[in-house]
C-alpha positions in Angstrom: 112.2 21.7 97.7 112.4 21.3 94.0 114.6 24.4 93.7 116.8 23.1 96.5 117.4 19.9 94.4 114.9 17.6 96.0 112.5 15.9 93.6 108.9 15.3 94.3 108.2 12.8 91.6 104.8 11.5 92.7 102.9 14.8 93.4 105.3 17.6 92.6 104.6 21.1 94.0 100.9 20.5 94.6 100.5 22.7 97.6 99.8 20.0 100.2 102.2 18.7 102.8 102.1 15.0 102.4 104.5 12.1 103.0 106.5 12.9 99.9 107.1 16.4 101.2 107.9 15.2 104.7 110.6 12.9 103.3 112.1 15.7 101.2 112.2 18.1 104.2 113.9 15.5 106.3 116.5 14.9 103.6 117.1 18.7 103.3 117.4 19.0 107.1 119.9 16.1 107.2 121.9 17.5 104.4 122.1 20.9 106.0 122.8 19.6 109.5 119.6 21.0 111.0 119.2 19.6 114.5 115.9 21.3 115.6 113.1 19.6 117.2 110.0 20.7 115.4 107.4 18.2 114.4 106.9 18.5 110.7 103.2 17.6 110.7 102.0 19.6 113.7 104.4 22.5 113.8 105.0 21.9 117.6 108.2 21.1 119.3 108.7 17.4 120.2 108.0 16.9 123.8 106.0 20.1 124.1 103.0 20.0 126.5 99.6 20.7 125.2 97.2 22.5 127.4 
């Protein structure tokens, strides 16, 4: 994210996927026009059934 131009001022590149990273990923997706449906926290598609 940092290399892509998105700052992570609170925690930096700490290796965990927290709220700061989620917001940076959402901003990257918005900027790039990504329209996928993956849940950033779970890795599952939104609306996918769990069995």
